[in-house]
PADOKOL-188986 format. One record per residue: z, y, x of N, C-alpha, C in turn; residue in three letters; residue number from 1. Coordinates in steps of 0.001 Angstrom, whole numbers, plus 500000, padded with zeros to 6 digits. Layout:
BEGIN
Z;Y;X;Z;Y;X;Z;Y;X;ALA;NUM
...
//
This chain:
BEGIN
577981;289079;051538;577062;288667;052584;576051;287685;051987;MET;1
574815;287773;052461;573711;286947;051962;573160;286056;053069;HIS;2
572302;285105;052679;571612;284291;053672;570545;285148;054357;ASP;3
569866;284551;055336;568886;285295;056139;567776;285897;055279;ILE;4
567222;285117;054365;566117;285617;053538;566576;286759;052637;VAL;5
567685;286568;051935;568169;287611;051026;568593;288872;051784;ASP;6
569124;288710;052986;569491;289867;053809;568237;290641;054204;THR;7
567177;289919;054588;565912;290570;054965;565305;291301;053771;ALA;8
565354;290675;052602;564816;291314;051391;565613;292580;051084;VAL;9
566933;292488;051129;567799;293626;050789;567615;294789;051760;ALA;10
567301;294496;053015;567129;295561;054010;565950;296460;053664;ALA;11
564906;295877;053075;563741;296672;052681;562789;297014;053802;GLY;12
563097;296606;055038;562239;296930;056182;561546;295698;056751;THR;13
561645;294589;056017;561045;293327;056463;560116;292748;055400;PHE;14
559421;293611;054661;558549;293134;053578;557443;292202;054091;LYS;15
556831;292542;055215;555762;291713;055765;556320;290378;056243;THR;16
557468;290407;056905;558095;289168;057374;558440;288260;056197;LEU;17
559023;288815;055154;559386;288016;053981;558134;287437;053318;VAL;18
557070;288229;053227;555813;287727;052657;555255;286587;053506;ALA;19
555342;286719;054816;554841;285677;055717;555680;284410;055615;ALA;20
556998;284563;055577;557904;283415;055435;557631;282691;054112;VAL;21
557395;283455;053070;557086;282876;051757;555752;282127;051815;THR;22
554726;282750;052384;553402;282126;052473;553439;280842;053289;ALA;23
554284;280814;054322;554369;279650;055204;555260;278545;054638;ALA;24
555912;278817;053508;556782;277812;052917;558094;277624;053667;GLY;25
558568;278667;054331;559787;278572;055137;561019;279176;054467;LEU;26
560878;279634;053227;562015;280273;052544;563187;279309;052421;VAL;27
562933;278098;051921;564030;277141;051736;564718;276818;053053;ASP;28
563949;276717;054131;564536;276446;055442;565466;277573;055852;THR;29
565001;278822;055732;565812;279966;056170;566918;280325;055180;LEU;30
566936;279672;054022;568048;279801;053093;569014;278625;053274;LYS;31
568630;277671;054142;569427;276475;054379;570689;276764;055164;GLY;32
571420;275697;055459;572737;275809;056080;572713;276470;057450;ALA;33
571664;276209;058237;571617;276806;059572;572712;276228;060453;GLY;34
573267;277019;061336;572977;278446;061496;571687;278685;062281;PRO;35
571102;279853;062015;569877;280279;062677;570070;281668;063268;PHE;36
569357;281925;064346;569243;283274;064883;567775;283653;064708;THR;37
567530;284763;064023;566162;285209;063775;565934;286530;064490;VAL;38
564922;286540;065350;564455;287786;065951;563390;288297;064995;PHE;39
563786;289245;064144;562975;289664;063002;562142;290909;063306;ALA;40
560816;290760;063294;559973;291945;063445;560034;292792;062165;PRO;41
560201;294073;062338;560207;294997;061201;558783;295172;060681;SER;42
558662;295831;059545;557328;296146;059019;556543;296981;060030;ASP;43
557232;297890;060744;556573;298707;061774;556029;297826;062894;GLU;44
556753;296751;063235;556293;295833;064281;555007;295132;063846;ALA;45
554966;294663;062593;553748;294028;062092;552592;295019;062042;PHE;46
552890;296287;061769;551846;297313;061685;551183;297559;063045;ALA;47
551853;297196;064138;551282;297381;065478;550202;296348;065804;LYS;48
550153;295254;065033;549133;294232;065282;547747;294796;064968;LEU;49
546711;294278;065621;545357;294755;065315;545023;294577;063830;PRO;50
544204;295473;063311;543811;295430;061897;543289;294044;061531;ALA;51
543732;293541;060400;543277;292251;059897;544067;291053;060391;GLY;52
544949;291254;061379;545701;290132;061946;546633;289497;060924;THR;53
547393;290305;060219;548336;289757;059235;547587;288976;058160;VAL;54
546504;289547;057665;545712;288870;056632;545154;287545;057149;GLU;55
544684;287537;058392;544154;286306;058990;545252;285252;059124;ALA;56
546440;285684;059521;547554;284740;059651;547970;284173;058296;LEU;57
547964;285018;057274;548333;284544;055933;547335;283508;055411;LEU;58
546138;283510;055978;545111;282541;055590;545129;281290;056480;ALA;59
545923;281312;057546;546011;280194;058492;547479;279766;058595;ASP;60
547927;278994;057623;549348;278643;057502;549887;277917;058745;ILE;61
549166;276963;059347;549718;276330;060560;549982;277338;061688;PRO;62
549054;278256;061906;549244;279272;062948;550378;280223;062559;LYS;63
550414;280620;061290;551483;281492;060801;552839;280824;060997;LEU;64
552951;279562;060650;554212;278826;060811;554630;278757;062273;SER;65
553665;278518;063165;553968;278455;064599;554517;279789;065101;ALA;66
553925;280878;064637;554395;282210;065049;555774;282502;064466;ILE;67
555961;282223;063193;557250;282506;062560;558384;281680;063169;LEU;68
558146;280401;063431;559204;279566;064005;559486;279931;065462;THR;69
558574;280675;066090;558799;281194;067444;559815;282343;067426;TYR;70
560116;282863;066262;561103;283936;066108;562491;283409;065774;HIS;71
562651;282083;065707;563913;281485;065259;564486;280589;066355;VAL;72
565784;280783;066613;566530;279945;067546;567587;279216;066727;VAL;73
567727;277916;066959;568770;277156;066275;570135;277612;066782;ALA;74
571069;277781;065881;572406;278234;066244;572571;279720;065986;GLY;75
573798;280166;066069;574119;281576;065840;574358;282237;067197;LYS;76
573381;283032;067643;573451;283686;068945;573689;285173;068713;VAL;77
574894;285607;068974;575256;287012;068769;574821;287840;069982;MET;78
574837;289154;069838;574379;290056;070898;575126;289809;072208;ALA;79
576422;289587;072141;577194;289335;073369;576697;288076;074071;ALA;80
576292;287070;073295;575744;285846;073879;574398;286129;074540;ASP;81
573577;286950;073885;572267;287301;074428;572432;288047;075748;VAL;82
573395;288957;075813;573621;289715;077047;573948;288793;078218;LEU;83
574643;287705;077941;575011;286760;078991;573830;285892;079428;ALA;84
572700;285992;078736;571536;285145;079024;570476;285857;079861;MET;85
570802;286950;080512;569822;287708;081284;569059;286802;082249;ASN;86
567735;286875;082186;566885;286090;083058;566670;284657;082616;GLY;87
567313;284261;081532;567163;282903;081031;566168;282873;079876;GLN;88
565923;281687;079379;565059;281510;078218;565834;280793;077126;SER;89
565438;281043;075901;566041;280369;074754;564957;279553;074061;ALA;90
565280;278313;073747;564327;277445;073043;564256;277880;071586;ALA;91
563039;278036;071088;562851;278417;069691;562583;277163;068858;THR;92
562633;277330;067561;562424;276216;066640;561013;275634;066782;VAL;93
560046;276421;067230;558689;275883;067349;558484;275083;068642;ASN;94
559505;275033;069498;559432;274238;070718;559175;275042;071981;GLY;95
558628;276221;071843;558398;277094;072998;559663;277911;073264;ALA;96
559742;278492;074435;560908;279301;074795;560554;280777;074839;SER;97
561555;281600;074586;561405;283044;074679;562291;283512;075838;VAL;98
561726;284350;076719;562434;284846;077892;563293;286053;077498;LYS;99
564496;286091;078028;565437;287168;077695;565752;287990;078939;ILE;100
565655;289302;078801;566014;290225;079876;566968;291266;079304;SER;101
568013;291587;080075;568950;292619;079617;568945;293823;080552;THR;102
567879;293961;081323;567715;295130;082176;567076;296230;081329;THR;103
567678;297399;081286;567169;298514;080472;567090;298136;078995;ASP;104
568164;297610;078441;568191;297175;077043;567782;295717;076962;GLY;105
567905;295142;075793;567539;293739;075627;566055;293648;075290;VAL;106
565351;292827;076062;563913;292633;075863;563612;291141;075806;LYS;107
562624;290802;075002;562136;289433;074916;560747;289377;075513;LEU;108
560475;288331;076274;559153;288135;076883;558640;289386;077603;ASN;109
559510;290012;078355;559129;291149;079208;558510;292328;078469;ASP;110
559060;292722;077342;558531;293936;076736;558812;294161;075273;GLY;111
559241;293151;074556;559554;293354;073140;561028;293720;073044;ILE;112
561300;294908;072519;562662;295437;072461;563431;294926;071256;ASN;113
564693;294596;071509;565622;294301;070424;566218;295645;070027;VAL;114
565964;296078;068796;566347;297432;068375;567617;297478;067527;THR;115
568034;296366;066965;569274;296287;066196;569791;294855;066324;ALA;116
571096;294698;066375;571667;293376;066617;572760;293032;065611;THR;117
573066;291752;065599;574224;291221;064880;574270;291566;063394;ASP;118
573126;291449;062718;573118;291597;061259;573568;290242;060718;ILE;119
574821;290187;060320;575453;288926;059933;574924;288418;058591;ALA;120
574700;287119;058540;574246;286436;057334;575136;285207;057135;CYS;121
575135;284662;055940;575970;283493;055685;575518;282279;056496;THR;122
574262;282240;056891;573740;281083;057622;573173;281452;059001;ASN;123
573686;282545;059572;573238;282921;060906;573281;284409;061145;GLY;124
572339;284880;061946;572325;286282;062349;570876;286736;062539;VAL;125
570633;288019;062278;569322;288632;062493;569462;289686;063584;ILE;126
568489;289681;064504;568332;290750;065483;566938;291322;065235;HIS;127
566830;292636;065134;565553;293283;064829;564788;293535;066122;VAL;128
563470;293248;066096;562620;293495;067259;561470;294419;066873;ILE;129
560898;295085;067894;559889;296117;067621;558443;295641;067759;ASP;130
558230;294340;067910;556880;293779;067979;556954;292326;067535;ALA;131
555818;291760;067228;555747;290361;066803;555604;289480;068049;VAL;132
556461;288474;068159;556377;287511;069257;555205;286566;068993;LEU;133
554357;286403;069971;553217;285482;069848;553394;284397;070911;ILE;134
553506;283137;070484;553672;282071;071479;552416;281925;072348;PRO;135
552610;281452;073570;551481;281292;074499;550489;280274;073992;ALA;136
//
């Protein structure tokens, strides 16, 4: 078993996320003790953003960091815990909250689907999502 960053690298489907985490200087944090829960957008999720968005974010580190930390919840929140949170919100590391719905599958902020759950890491857990969470 690996930490969150090494697990994402090994999966091969989070190349954009890993590049963004590296650019934002968050690698050491996500390799730290944690535990962390990461709602990880796949490369396909990043591809859904308008053309040029990823490049613009990579050039704006404060905004990139705010978006990336919006995908992280302190603590290890497994799928069973998420299911029990229907209609509630979870505080993210960036200070904003993400809304959780378990009607018709698990969704974040009324529309972003959780497509894979409970990818165990030495310092937390990864849940895969099909779009990039953007804080308000």
